[in-house]
N, C-alpha and C positions, 0 to 999 in steps of 0.2 A: 235211566238216562246216563249218559257221561258226559259230562262238562267240564270244559278249561276254563281257565281265569287267565290273564296277564295283566298288572296292573302295576303301573311305571306313575313315581311320583318326584319331581324334580325342581332341586331348589335351585335358585339362584341371587347371587347378593351383588347390589352395586359398590361394595367395597368387602374386603376380608373380612371376616369376622373369625373371633377367637375361639368359638366355645356354642355346641347345639347338642343338646339329648331330646333325644325325641322318644315316647310310648308305641306302640305299633299291634293294634289288636285285628289283625288282617290273616288269622289263620282258623280256618274250621276245625271243631271238633267231633270225631264221630258220634254217631246217635244213629237210632232205628232207620231213620229216611236218609243218611249220608254215609259214606265209606270214604276215604279219603285214601287215594291211589297213589298221590304224589305230591308235593307241596313245599315249597322255600320261599324263607323270607330272606333276601340279599343286600347291602349297602352296595353305594357306588364302587367298592372294591372288588363287590363278587364273594366278599366271604360270610360265610353263616354268621348270624347274631344270636348274642347268647337270649334265651328267653325261662322265660317263668310262666308260674299260673297264681293269677292276681283273685283278689278275695271273691269274684264272682263266679269264678270257674275259667275263665278267659286263658286262652294260651297266647303270653304277650311276651313281644320281642322288645329290645332295647338300642336303638340306634345313638349311639353317642361318636363326636368327632373333635377332640380335643386339642385342638391345632389347627392355624389359621387357615381358612378355606374360603372359597368363593361359591363353591358350588358342591352340591349334595345330591342323592338320589335314593331312593328305594326300590326294589322291585321284585313284584311276589307272581308266582308260576306256579301253577298247580292243576291238577286234574281230581276230580273225583264222580263216582258215582252217586244217584241220588234215585229215590222212588218217592210217590206222591203216598204220603199219609194225611191226609184229608186235613191237615193244619195239627195234628197232632205231633207235638214236642217228648219225644218219650228215651232215654238210655243216654242222656247227656250227663255231664257234673253239676249238680246242685249243692253248692256247699251252704246258701242258705235258704231258709223256713219260707214258703209261700208268701206268708204275713209281711216280710222286711220289703216286699216289693208294695207294700200299701204306704209306703212314704212319701211323702209331698216332696217336690223340689223346685227352686227357683222357675226353671223351666216348664214343671208340671204342675203348679201352686193352684190350688182351688179356686175357682171364681163362680160366683154365681151364673153367669152366661153359660160355663162348662154344666154347673147342675143342670139347668134348666134343660140345656140338650138331651144329656144321659138319660133324664128322666122321663124327658118326651118319648125318646126312641127304645126305651127298654120298657114300654107299658106292657107286654106280653109274652107269652110264650116261655119257651126252656130257656135256661140260664145262656148258653149258646147263641140261640136265637134271639135273646136281647142283644148279646155283644156284634152279633152280626146286624140288628137295626142301629145301633150306636154306629157301628163303621162307616154303613150307608149314610148315616146323618152328617158324619163329620167331613164325608167324602163331598158330600151336599151343598154341607154351607164352605168348605173350602177349597176353592177352585185351583188346580194344579199350576203354578206359575213361578218361573221362575225371576230373579232378581227381586224381588219385595220383603224376602227376609232372610236372615243370616244365622249364625250359630248361636246368637244369643237371645230370639225372637222367643217368645213365652208361647204356651198354647194358648190361654188367652190372649194374645197380640194376632197370632195367627187367624185365631176366630173373629177378631176384630177387623183384621185387613180383608178377611173372605178369599184368601190367598197364600200360596204358599208351595212349599215342595214337601217330599217324602216325610222326611224328619219333622217339617210341621204337623203333617197327619199323625205321625206317629204318636208324637207329645200330646197333641189332643185327643188322642183316642185314649190313651192311658189315664190321663187326666179326669176323663169321663171314665174310665170303668172304675177307677178309684174313686170316683164320688160315687159308685155304688155298691161302695165294700168292694170291689173286686183287685185283688194285686195284679197288676201289670207291669211290665218291663220292656225297655227300649230293646231292639234288636238291629244288629247293623251285619252285612254282609253284599251280596251279589246276586243280581237277576237277570237268567238268561230270558229275554225279550223274543227269542224265534230269529233273530236275525244275526246269524254268523257274520263277523269282520265290521262292526258296528262298534265304533268308539265312541264311550259319555266321559264325562268328565267328573264324574263322582262315582261312588259304589251307592247302595240301595238301604234302604232301611225300613224296619216295621215294628209290628207291637206285637207279644204275647199275653195275655189273660190268664191267671190260674182256676180252672171250673171242677169245682167237686164231682168226682167219679171218674174226670175225663184225665186231668191233670193241666199240663201249659198246651195252651192253641194258639195258634198264629192268627194272627189278622193283618193283614196288608189294606190301609186304606185307603192308598194312594189309588191303588190300583180295585180295589173293591174286591177282593179275595181273599181266603186263606191263604195262605203261602204251599206249593205245591212239589213238583221234582224237579223246576225250574230255578230253586231258589237253594242258595248257599249261605247257611248262617256264621259268622265269623266272630260275634262278639256281643253281650246282654249287660245292661245296666238299668238304672235309676232311670236316667236318660241318655241325651245324645254325649254330655260330659265324660260319665262314666263308662262309654261304650263305645267311645269315639274311635275310628279306625287308625287315626295318626293324629298324637299330640303332646307336646312337646314345649321346650323354652329356649333360648338362644342369648349370646350376651352378643352387644354390638347393636348400632345404632341404622347399620345400612338397610337400602329400600330392598324388598325380597320381592322376587317373580315366581311365581308358582304353577309350575306344569303339570295336568294329572292326564293318565289317559290309563282308559279301564275298557278291556275287550272280553268278553264271557259267549264262548263259544260250544255248540255241540262237537263232541270230539268224533272224528272222522272214523273211529272203528268202534261200534255199538257193542 
């Protein structure tokens, strides 16, 4: 399948600010299920941005403005070809060993309620079947609902709320997998829902767990499936904060208005 992406992020400030810098993890790395045909990440000037590979293996761009400005923008445009690998993730850069992803973070901290969910769901079957059961349990416990959580909401808080978004589903699945002794990590990227032209206000998030004899396997608890050819992975990390698509700091106390538009579609020529 050939998919196209157009992702625009625009900032406007109430008053001019002197400086802003952002880290952008918005570029897919090729792997056995994905080939990058074209991809670019640009600023409001339409100039290419400097890039580097971070410690997780993410291709990362830096967007900095060191002058008075009242607006800024980031534009991502690209096209990829994808294949269904039944959730298996192979052929990607892996600078860190799987046990590294057993580390807890503030967003994926252990909690008795998470332990109970994980061990009750993973009662039998193969390791993959157990994690599929955990994924199903996460979705059953946390309804998809916007506006009830934010970027600082922990896995335990989302479970207690009983509602959240894909970020919360990913954090809860990761915390549950780690409770079972399974390395797990956060994944950011894009998802084609089958509707060309539909606009979203955010990208997508899911998780990957390391299974012996299989390697890394994807689990999208928000949709109750393992990622297929409709998914484009652009970043990985221990949690949202280390895999965030856009993260930065700025100087100045002006109020900020943020507008995000994400469109993922099937390319006209297949």
